[in-house]
C-alpha positions in Angstrom: 0.0 0.0 0.0 2.9 2.3 0.8 4.4 1.5 -2.5 1.2 2.5 -4.3 1.1 5.9 -2.6 4.7 6.5 -3.5 4.1 5.7 -7.2 1.0 7.9 -7.3 2.8 10.8 -5.7 5.5 10.5 -8.4 2.9 10.7 -11.1 1.3 13.8 -9.7 4.5 15.6 -9.4 5.2 14.8 -13.0 2.4 17.1 -14.1 4.3 20.2 -12.8 8.0 20.7 -12.2 11.1 22.8 -12.6 14.2 23.6 -10.6 14.1 27.3 -10.0 10.6 28.3 -10.8 9.0 31.7 -10.6 5.7 31.0 -9.0 2.6 32.6 -10.5 0.1 30.0 -9.2 -2.5 31.2 -6.7 -4.0 27.7 -6.0 -2.9 24.2 -6.8 -3.8 20.6 -6.0 -1.9 17.5 -6.9 -3.4 14.1 -6.0 -2.6 10.6 -7.0 -4.1 7.1 -7.1 -2.6 3.7 -7.5 -3.8 0.2 -6.8 -2.2 -1.8 -4.0 -3.5 -5.4 -3.7 -6.2 -4.4 -6.1 -7.5 -1.6 -4.0 -7.2 2.1 -5.0 -5.1 4.1 -2.6 -3.9 7.6 -2.9 -2.6 10.8 -1.5 -1.5 14.3 -2.3 1.5 16.5 -2.6 1.1 19.6 -0.5 3.5 22.1 -2.1 3.9 22.9 -5.8 5.3 25.9 -7.5 4.9 26.7 -11.1 5.3 29.3 -13.8 2.4 29.1 -16.2 2.9 31.2 -19.4 0.2 29.5 -21.5 -1.5 31.3 -24.4 -3.9 29.2 -26.6 -3.3 31.7 -29.5 0.5 31.1 -29.2 1.0 27.5 -28.4 4.6 27.4 -29.8 5.6 30.3 -27.4 3.8 28.9 -24.4 5.7 27.4 -21.5 4.8 25.7 -18.2 7.5 24.8 -15.6 6.7 23.3 -12.2 8.3 21.8 -9.1 6.6 19.5 -6.6 8.1 19.3 -3.1 8.1 15.6 -2.3 8.8 16.2 1.3 5.1 17.3 1.5 3.7 14.0 0.2 1.0 12.7 2.4 -1.4 9.7 2.4 -3.0 10.4 5.7 -1.0 7.6 7.3 2.3 8.7 8.9 3.9 5.2 8.8 3.1 4.9 5.1 4.2 8.5 4.4 7.6 7.7 6.0 7.9 4.5 4.0 7.3 6.1 0.6 9.7 8.9 1.4 12.6 6.4 1.9 15.2 5.4 -0.7 13.2 2.5 -2.1 10.5 4.9 -3.3 11.0 8.6 -3.7 14.2 9.0 -1.6 13.2 12.5 -0.6 16.4 13.2 1.2 18.4 12.8 -2.0 15.6 13.8 -4.5 13.3 16.3 -2.7 11.8 17.7 -5.9 10.0 16.4 -8.9 10.2 18.7 -11.9 8.1 19.2 -15.0 8.9 21.3 -18.0 6.8 21.7 -21.1 8.3 20.7 -24.5 5.3 21.5 -26.7 1.5 21.9 -26.8 -1.3 20.9 -29.2 -4.9 21.8 -29.2 -7.2 18.8 -28.9 -10.5 20.7 -29.2 -12.2 23.8 -27.7 -10.5 24.3 -24.3 -8.6 21.0 -24.3 -4.9 20.5 -25.0 -2.2 18.0 -24.8 1.2 19.1 -23.4 4.4 17.1 -23.8 6.4 17.5 -20.6 9.8 16.4 -19.5 9.2 15.0 -16.1 12.1 14.3 -13.8 11.9 12.0 -10.8 15.0 10.7 -9.0 17.2 12.0 -11.8 15.3 10.1 -14.5 13.6 12.2 -17.1 10.8 10.9 -19.4 8.6 12.8 -21.9 5.0 12.3 -20.9 1.8 13.5 -22.6 -0.5 15.4 -20.3 -4.0 16.1 -21.5 -5.5 19.2 -19.8 -8.2 21.8 -20.0 -7.5 25.5 -20.0 -10.5 27.8 -19.1 -10.3 31.5 -18.4 -12.5 34.3 -17.1 -11.6 38.0 -17.1 -8.6 37.6 -14.7 -8.1 33.9 -13.8 -7.0 30.9 -15.8 -7.8 27.3 -14.6 -5.8 24.3 -15.8 -7.0 20.8 -15.0 -5.3 17.7 -16.1 -5.0 14.0 -15.4 -2.4 11.6 -16.7 -0.8 8.2 -15.9 2.8 7.3 -15.3 4.8 4.1 -14.8 6.5 3.9 -11.4 9.0 1.5 -12.9 10.1 4.1 -15.4 11.4 6.2 -12.5 12.7 3.5 -10.3 10.0 3.9 -7.7 9.1 1.0 -5.4 11.2 -1.8 -7.0 9.5 -5.0 -8.2 6.4 -6.1 -6.4 3.4 -8.1 -7.3 1.1 -6.2 -5.0 1.5 -2.6 -6.2 0.3 -1.6 -9.7 2.9 -0.1 -12.0 0.6 2.6 -13.3 -0.4 5.6 -11.2 -2.9 8.3 -12.0 -2.0 11.9 -11.3 -4.5 14.7 -11.1 -3.5 18.3 -11.2 -5.5 21.5 -10.8 -4.0 24.9 -11.0 -5.3 28.5 -10.8 -3.2 31.4 -12.0 -3.6 35.0 -13.1 -4.5 35.3 -16.7 
């Protein structure tokens, strides 16, 4: 179960990340789910900073960089939290951040897009497609996305038959338009 939470946290952080990021996010939420012994388990990452410079009219010039603070991962179970923070999972002492940096964007339809992101977890970088919606009002922009990652791709949790390989990450961000 602890391995499942760790894998999920890794996925969530993948949605947003960058080393030195200017933060223009006013609200954010990163949650994750993974199956452990066939049962969905999950948690959240408490702190994320991002610089969102997204313009639907200028996709080629748009950029999103984010960093998730893995020391703030929580599953509402202290023993499990400590377990997934150790070196077999996220190794937060050595790798306290997960970063995400956009490579490109394409419009899917209306307010829906797909971003290609370099996601780095434990010094392993993979390009991951992240579908998301981008909705604005006069002053605020809302981004909401959900994607899946393979924990094995990032060396999270080792080999186990009880923990699923795939974790689902959900990200919601509010930023000034």
